[in-house]
N, C-alpha and C positions, 0 to 999 in steps of 0.2 A: 879616804879617798872617798866622794859619792859613788855610790854603783852606776857601774854602765847604764845608762839608756837601753832599754831592751824597746826595740819598733814594734809600733802597731800597725797594723798593714789588715785592713778587709778586703776577702775573698768572696768572687759570686761569680754569676754567668746568667748568661739568657741565649738560648741558641735553636733560630727554627729558619731554616730554608724556606721561605714562601713561594707557592706558584700560584701568580695572581690568577691565571687562567681555570685553576683545579677546583674541584667542588670537592666533599665539604667545606665547610670552613676549620679552622683549626681552631678548637674549645680547650679549656681547662681542663677538661677531662682527660684527652689528648695528653696535655703535658704530663698527669695526673700519674698517668700509664706506665709512659718512656720513664721520666725522673721529672721530679718537682720535689726539693727538699729548701729547708730554709733554717738559720739559725747555723748554730755550731754542730749541731750534726749532718751539716752537709761536709765538716771537715772530716767527719770518721767515717762515712757514707762514701766518700769521693777521694779522699786522699789516698795515693797507691794506685788509681786507676788510670787506663791508658788514656784516659782523656786530657786533654788541655787543662783545666781544672786541676786535675790529678796531680799534672807536673808543679803548678802553683804552687796547690798546700804543701806535697813534699818538699820543693824550692824555699819555701817559708819555714817549715819546719826544720830542714838543713843548716837553717841559719841560727836557728835557735828565737827565730820572732815569737811575737804574742799575734797570733791570727783569729781574726773576727770572723765568721761565717754570716756572710748575707741571704742569698737565695741564691738557688740554681733549680735552671728550668730547661727542659730540652726536650723537642718532639721530634718524630717521625715528618719529613721535609709534606707539606702538602698546602693546603687552599690559605686564603689569609687567618691572618690571628685575628679571634673575636675582641674586640673591643672590652670584653668582660675579661677575656682570659690578659692580655697585654695589662691592663690598668692595675689586676690583681697580684702578677704577677713584679711588675715596677712596684710597686708599693710594698709590697711586702720585702723588697730587697734594698728601698730607699730605706721604710721605716728600721731594720735592723744596722743598716749603713749608721744613720742618724744617732742608734743606743750606743753604737760602738765609738765614738767620738769622745776624746780627740785624738786623731790618727796621723802618724806618719806617710801613710802609703794605699794606694788602692791597685788591687789587681782584678782584671775583670776577662772573663772570654764568652762573646759576644760570636756571632755569625757574622755578619754583613749584609745579610739578605732576606733580612725578614721586612714583610711590609704586613699592617693591620686594618683592620676596617676604618679604624678613627687615625689613623694616621700612615702614611707613605712613609715615613721616617724615623720609626719608632727608637731603634737602636740610637742615633743620634738624639732625639726626644729623652732616651734615657740617660746619656751620658753628661748633655745639659743638667739635668738635676741633682746627678753626681756631683757633678760641679760646684752648684749651688749649694751642698751640705759640707764638702769638703773644703771648699773655698781656691783658690787660685794658687796658695801655696803648695797644697800637697799633690805629690804628683799621681799621678793616673796611668797605668802602665795596658793595654788591652792585647787578646792574642784575638785574632777574626781567623774564620775558616779562609782559603784561599779563592773560595767562589764567592766572597763577597765582593756587591756592588757600594764601592767605597768612595762617598764625596770630599770635596775639598771640606767641607762643615765635620765631617766625621773627624778628618785628620787634625784638625784646628781644636776641636773636643779633649784631643788626647795628648800627653806628653810624649809619647812614646807609643808606636801601633809594630807588631810583629803579625805574620800569618804562617799557617803550615805551606811550608815548602814544598810539599807533596802530594800529587794524585793518583793511585788512592790516598789517602790520608792516614798516612804511616810515621806521623813524627808530631803530633798534636800536643804529645804529652812534653817532647823534647822542646818544644816552644813555650811550654808552661814555664819549665823547667829557666829557659832565657828570658823570660817576662820575667821573673824574680829575682835572676842575675843583674837585668839593667836596672829594676826598680831599687835595689841595694846602690847601685852607683849612684842612680838618682838621690837615693834619697839622702849620703852622703856629699851630695854636691860634687863627684867626681867628673860628672859628665854635663852639657847642655845640649841636650836635643834640640835639634832645626831638622825640620821635617821640609820634602817638596812630593808635588804629587802631580801626575801625567795621567791622562784619560786616552789613548788610542783610537780611532773614530775608527770603532769596529764593535760588535757581538758576538762573542766565541758560542757557537752550540757546546752543552757538556761533551760531547762527543770529539770534541776538538781539545778540552784540557787535559789530557794525560800528560804531568810532567816528562815523563819519558820519550813522548812526542815533541814535535812540531807542532805549534809554534813555540810553546813556554819550553823547551830544553832549550832552545838557542838563547833565551833572555836566563835560564837558571844556570846556563854554561857560565855565561857571562859576571851572573852575580857572584857566582864562587869565585871568581877573580877579583872582582872589585871590593867585595869581603875583606880580604886581607887587609887593605888598610886602614890602619887604626884611626883614620878619622871616621869612618864607614862605621856607624854604631849596627845598623840592619837597615836588608832592604827587602821590601814585602812585592809579589808579584803575586796581581790577583786578577784572575782569571774571568772574574764575573758569573753571574747566575742569569742566566737568559731570559730563564723565564717569570722572574720577579719585574713586573711592567714598571719601572720608576725613572724618572732623570739620569738615572747615577748608574743605569744598568749597563754591565760594559767592564773590558780588563782596564786597572788601575796597575800604576807602578809607585808605591811610595818608597822614598829614600830618606833615610835620621843619619844625619851628621854630625858630629861632636863639633857644633859650634862653626860651621862652616856654610850656612846656608845655597852661596852661590854654587858648591859643590855638590851639593846637592841637588840645586836644581840641573845642572848639568846632568847629572849621574840619570835622572828622571826622565827626560827629554832624551837622551841616549837610550836609556831601554825601553821607551814607550815607542821608540823611532823602528828599534830593533824586532820587537814585537810586530808593529805591522809588516815590517820588512819580509815577517814569514810567514805571515797568515794564510798567506795563499798555499803554503801546504797544509791546511787544515781540513781540506773537502773530505767527506767521509764514503767509501765507498760501501753499496748498502745492496743487498739481492732481494728482492720478492722474497716473503715466507717461502713459498714452497718451493722456488730455485735453490733457496739456501738447504732445504731439506733435502732437495736432490743431491746437491755436493757434498751434504755430508754424509750422503747414503754413499758415495764413492769411493770416501775412504776407506783404506783395509781395518785400522782400527781408530779405535775411540777413547776416552770422549772427543767429541768434536763440541767443541761452543758455540750456539746460538746465542748472540747477544740480542736480545729483546730492548734497545736502548730507549724506544720511544716508551715505554710502559716501565719507565725507569723508576723507580721506589723510592730510591737516593732522593732522586728528582721530584717528587712529589705526586708520583701516578699512584693508582690505586692498585695496581699488580694483580690486576683480574684481566687484562688483557688476552684475546681468544687466536689473535690470528695464527701464531705459530702452534698451537695444538693443533687447530683443525690443519694444518700443513703435515702435518707430524699424522695425525689418523691418517687422513688422504693418500699418503704415503705408503702406509701398514709398514712404520715404523718399528724395529722392535728394539727395546731396552732404551727406550726418549725418557728424558725426564721435565715435568715444569712443574713450577710454585705457583699458587693461584692464592690468594685473598680471598674468599670466598665465603661468607660465615654461616649461609643459608645453606650451604653444598655442606660445608661440614655436619649441622644438623641434619641434615637429611641422611647423611652416613651414619651419624651415630644412631639415630632411630630406626637404621635398618640393621646395623651390629656388625659385629666382625664376620667375615667370609660371607655375608649376603652380596646379594646381586643386586645391584640398584638402577635405576634410570632414572636421571635428572638432568639439570642444566647446571653448567658451571663459566663462570666468569662473565665479562660484558654488563655487570649489573651496577655500578656507581655511576656512569655516566655513556654518553654514547660518544666518546673519544678512543674506545679502545677496544672496538668488535663489539659483535651482536653475542653473548649468550649462546651456548654451542649444547644441543642436548646429545648428553652420553649416555651410555652403558657400562657397568664395570662392577668390578668385584673391590669390597671394600677390606685392605689386606692390612690397615694400621689403622687403629685410636690411642691416641693419647694428648697430654696436656698440653705440649706443644713448647716444655722446655727443653733448654740442651745450653749446657756447656760449651763455650767455642775453643775450637783448638789452637786459635792466634787469640792472643791479647793486645795486639797493637794496631788495631786498627782503630779509626775515628770514629765508629757507631758504638766502643764504650761509654762516648759521653751521653748515649741514649737507653742502653742495658747493662753496662757493669760487665760481671763474667759470664752470669747466664743469661741468654737468652730467652723470650716471653711471646710462642706465637700466638698464644691463646689455642683452645681445642683444636686438634690438627689431624687430620685423615689422611689416607692415602687409599686413593682409588684406582687400580687398573685397569685402564680402557685397551682394550687390542694388546699393545706391547706396551702403551706409554703408562709411566705412573706418573699422576696426577696428585700432586700433596697439595692439599689443599687446607690453607690456616684460616684462623679468625682472625689474626691481625696481620696486617700487610709486614712484612720483613724482608729488606734487602740480602741477596745471598754474597752476604761477606764473610764466608764462615762453610766447608763442607762439614762441618759437624751438625749444620741446619739437617744435611740430608742423611747423616748417617742417621741421625735422631729415629728419623723414622724406618730403619732398615733395609735404607738405599747405603750400595757400595759405589760412590760415586765414579771412581778409576775403572769400575766393571762396564759401563755406559757407554752406548754408542753415541749419542748425544743429550745435549744439557742446554737448557733454556735459560737465561738469565736474565731477570730483570734490571737492567743496571748499564750506566755509559761506561765509567772506567773502574768502579769501586770493587767487581768482580777482578779483577785482575790480581790480588794479592793472594788469593784462593785458590784460584781457577786456574789461573795461567801456569801453577808448577803440575797438574794435570792433563792438559791439553795439549792434543796429536794437533790439533787446528783452531783457528776463531772464526768462524763468519758472522758480519752484521748484517743483520737483517731489518728490510724497510716496513716496518708494521703500524698499523693507525696507534696514536699514542698523543699523549699531551708534551713528555717531552719528542717528539720529533727534531730531528737535527734538520729540518726544513722549517725554519725560521719564520719562514713566510705564510707559514698556514693559521699562524696566532695575530688576534687582531689588536696589536698594540697602540695603545693612546698616550703612551709619557714619553718611553722611550725614544730618547735622542740623537742615538747614533746610527752606523751604517750597522745592517745585518751581518755583512760579509767584507772582506777587503776590497772587492769591487763590485759591491751592488749596491741598489741607492738607498735612502732612509726609509727608515722603517712607517707601515703604514701611519698614517694618522687617525 
């Protein structure tokens, strides 16, 4: 008997959540700082990681496939990807893909909300070029972040797509495994995917996209029931990313059935309507920073989590907003904590030395969206290289960092009663080890500022005595009317008018 055919499968990905109103642009160097690896080295480096690409690699290995690495690049959310970065990443991925031919299947991990300076729809452009290399008969299965702004063209360019089910994103690896399982059935011609797309006429601020909250909770509850039908292969619920200004910005539903296109269209329409029905539950109650701090001080015990979601690092902001720090200092807070990305302040602290008393300005340096630079005087209590190993390995930022996070040279400056952690690189608050690594015990603090919309919850809710949302200045404000949209075609809320032209 001839030996059994071993499927040849290419694996790769490109992740960037683009805030088109943010500066500076996202360069190739920013990908290289976080994660940029090509060829089969990506299989070694990313296999076993908590990222979606890790689940794809492990799923392929478990099936004995011949895996071929192409390119995987991921950078922190930020401004538009430069044309050079997009071109180099895409060309590298496609060159390795062509070299791996002939192939039986392709697995890709993409975000869905990337925008480049030379392309409004770069992920679709990439998929078209992938299809041009592998041909129409080789199945392409793609995992997307649930914050993707998905267009009908994207759906048509894939044989099957899967989105994260959770926000905070703790199931990227599992969805990668799911993609591998679906590709196996596709390659064996056991299923005939038919996909349908629905796009409710609204845009949700990221603060309203937690999957444990309405409106998305209602949709996912319905999805859990519908996916019990063996005719339903996958249902992806996309919340969209409001700050990527494109014609596709906003939530969408993609239903994939096994050869039943009418069922797919029916379910997509039903779920889109359900999302729209519950959109009124999405308003975010926020307090001015001074009022939020006063309320936190009234709590008998801490830590109280002060959510600075307008400076949401995971949404592309610089992470240097000063509104919350100013409010804590004016209120005389003791045992307060805030992390600011400010490489110049870090350098000043390092020049002064450990134990030195130093006067400097912190924050507000990148743009005028995040408050003014704040003059402070404090004592340098910690200097370090900014490296720490995560306590949790299930968060989606593993796709950017792996197990070890690198914040760059880091300092801790004690200003009155507030610990100001200064980092060189902006780093989202996804793990308590970030604070422990600079000598702070999170559980002993009175209040902790997190620059996040939802992603902080996995790490911080277990220690929180209360959570207070703040209405601060920033590029990730929940008030979408603050942004000069040019391309978004949908409503900004369930009962609002069209986006500004």
